[in-house]
N, C-alpha and C positions, 0 to 999 in steps of 0.2 A: 666861039667865045665860051668861056667857062661859065657854067650855070651858077647863079648866085642864090643862096638859100637864106631865108630869114632865120636868125638864130633864136633858140629857145632860151628865154631869160629865166634864171633860177633865183628865187627869193627865199630867204630864211623865214620859216613859219614863226620862229620865236621872236625875231627882231624886225622882220619886214624888209631888211636890207637886201640888195642884190648881191649875190655871192658868186655867181658864175653865169656863163653862157654855154649852151650846147648847140652844136650844129646838127639839125635833125636829118634823118635818113631821107634822101629824095625818093619820091614815089616811083620815079622812072627806073630806079635800081632794083625794085622788088623782083621782077622776073629773073634778073641775074642772081639775086640772093637764093631764089628757089632752085635755079639751075645748079648753082654751086652746092647747095644742100643735097640735092638728089645725086649728084656726082660723088660727094663724100660718103653718102650712104652705102655705096657699093663696097667700099673697103672697110668702113667702120662696122657695118653689120656682120662682116665675115671675120672680124677679130674674135678670138676666143674670149669668153666672158672674163676670164682672169686678167687678160691684157686691158680690157676696157676698165676694169676695176682698179688697175694700177694707176690710171690717169686720175680717177676719183680720189685715190689715196693721196696722190701728190697735191691735189686741190685742197683736201682736208688739212694736210700738214701746213700748207701755205696759209690757209685761213687762221690756223692756230698762231702761226708766226706773226701775222698781220692783224691780230684781233683788235688791238687798240686803234689802229689806223682805220679799220673798217667801221668800228663803233663811232669814231669821230665823224666819218662821212654820213652815217645814218643819222646821227644826232643833229648835224647841220641841216641836212636835206629834209628830214621828216619832223624836226622839232622835238625829238625825244631826248630825254636825259641819257647819258652814255650807259648807265647801268641797265636801263630797259632795253637799249639796243643790244647789249651783251646777252642779257638773260632771255629776252623774248624773240630775238632775231638771229643772232650769230650762233649761240650755243645750241639751240634746237637744230640748226642747219648742220652743224658739225656732227651732232648725234645722229642726224638722218643719214649722213654719209657713212658713218660707222655701221649703222644698221644695214644699209645697202651692201656695203663690203661683206658683211657677215652672212647675209641671207640670199643674195642674188643667185649664186650658183645653184643652190638647192631649189629656189623658187622657180627658176627658169628651166630646170632639168626636165626632160621628157619622162613620162611615167606611164606604166601600163594601167588600163582601166578595164572594168568588166565588159565583156562583149554581150550584146543583147541576144536573147535566146534564138531569135529568128536568123541570126548570123552565126550560129554555132559552127565551130570549126575554124573560125577566123580569129585573129588577134587584134585588139584595139589598144591604142595608146594616144596620149596627148603630147603635142610638141608646141612650143611657143616660138613665134616668129615675130621679128620687129615689123612695124607697120610702114615705116618710111620717114617722111619729114613731119615732125610734130611742131605745131605752132603753139607757143605758150604766151598768153597775154596776162600780165600780173598786175596787182594793185599797189597802192601806196602805203597802206596801213602797216603791213609788215613787209617792207619792200625787198628785203633780202631773203627771208625764209620762204615767202609765198612765190617768189620767182625761182629760187634755186631747187626746191624740193621736187616740183614737177619736171624741171629740166634734168636733174640728176637721175630720176627714175627712168625717164625716156632714154637718156644716154646709156645707162647701164643695160637697158634691154636691147640695145643695138640700133636705136633710132638716131637720126640727126635732128637738130632742133633749131628753130628760128624763134627768138625770144623778143617780145616787145615789152620792156618795163614801163611802168607808169610814167607819164609825162609830168606828173605831180612831184615825183622824186627821181628826177633824171640822173642826179649825181650818183645815186646808189646803183642805177642801171649801168652807168659807165664803170663804176667800181667793180661790179660783178663781171662785166666784160673783160676788164683788165686782169681779174683773177684767173679766168679761164685761159687767157692768152699766156699769162706767166706760168700757169701750170702745164702748158705745152700741149694742149689738145690739138689733134690734127686739123689742118685748115678745112673750113667748111663744115666741120662736125657740129659746132655750136656758133651761131651768128646772132648778132643783136641788131635790132632796128629801133631807133630812137625817134619818138614823135608822138603826136596826138591821135585823136579819134579817126582822122582821115587815113592815117597810116595803118591803124588797126583794121579799118574796113577794107583797105586795099590788100593787106596781107591775107585777110579771111577769104577774099574773092579769088585768090590764086590757087585755091583747091589744095590745101595741105592734106596730109593723110590722116591727121587727127588734130583736134583743137582742144586745148586745155585753157579755159578762161576763168579767172577769178575777178569778180567785180560786181557791178550793180545789176539789178534785175532788168532794168531798161536795156542796157547794153547786151546783157545775156540773151534777151529775147531776139534782138537783132542778129546776133551771131547764130543763134539757133535757127532762125529763118533761112539764113544763107547756107548753113550747114545742111539743113533739110533738103534744100533744092539740089544740092550736089551729093547727097547721101554721105556726108562726112561725119564720122563718129565724133562725139564731143563729151567732155566733162565740163559742166557749168557749175562752178561754186559761187553762188550768188549771195548778195547782201541780205541782211535781216537783223532784227532786234529781238532780244529775248526779254521776257518779263523778269522782274526782280521782286521777290517777296521779302518785305521787311517786317519782322515780328515785333510785337509790343515791347519786349525786353531787350531789343537790339541796341547797340551803341550807334546812335543816329549819325554821329560825325564820321565814324568808320564806314557806315553803310553808304553815306553820301559820297565819300571819297572813293569807295569801291565802285559805285555806280558810274561816277565820272571817269574813272580809269577804264572801265569796261565799255563805256559809251552805251550803256543799256537803257532801255525804257523802263522807268520805275513804276511798278504797280504795288502800291502800299496796301497790305492787308493786315489789320491788327488781329491779334489772337490772344 
């Protein structure tokens, strides 16, 4: 009998109306996802850097072509106006791809370094090697940029990626997945798992070779504990609020609007 999965309902933050349903990734499929990723790593990691960057360039050009369509998805799913989706999510991601295209070959090239005196007569050099399967768990606030930038860096370096977009903005996650599919990345190189915290925990427990998490301090602590048990290296970009100083001669209306836009904690100090 075919397994039946509860669908993830998607509601518009702006109107509250139901706008879509997403079929979540079944937990039982996770071992297969990892197996597929590790198999794809064998060929992807051996591609010349220039060939890997060719796929990223195709993705960048596709994003430019579909910019309005992507902005519409972000606007509906995250409740942002389209101009913010363009300026704060899409365009920085396109710029990031261009930066990767320009600098990756030089950044990842081996280089000679000074040999310690005690090893005189020997030669020393640094060479960069991909780690393997990278797990990227991304947040909802900038759902395109904060998903794609770590994914793209990992792929450019020769790793394969398993990405879990935020369940709060699942339509953006599906949009990103479709972009990679349309750009023609080799099968298994980049895979997406859609779902909530149970899925994220199960993905973490499968011992990826590196974890890149962006999100809350609470969840970051839990991921850090699991990673520490298995000695998995991690990058944890966790939440926080910055103070905002409003001076006596400031335009208060603009200051308040800026604070609301940045979701900052306001500390008023008159001077």
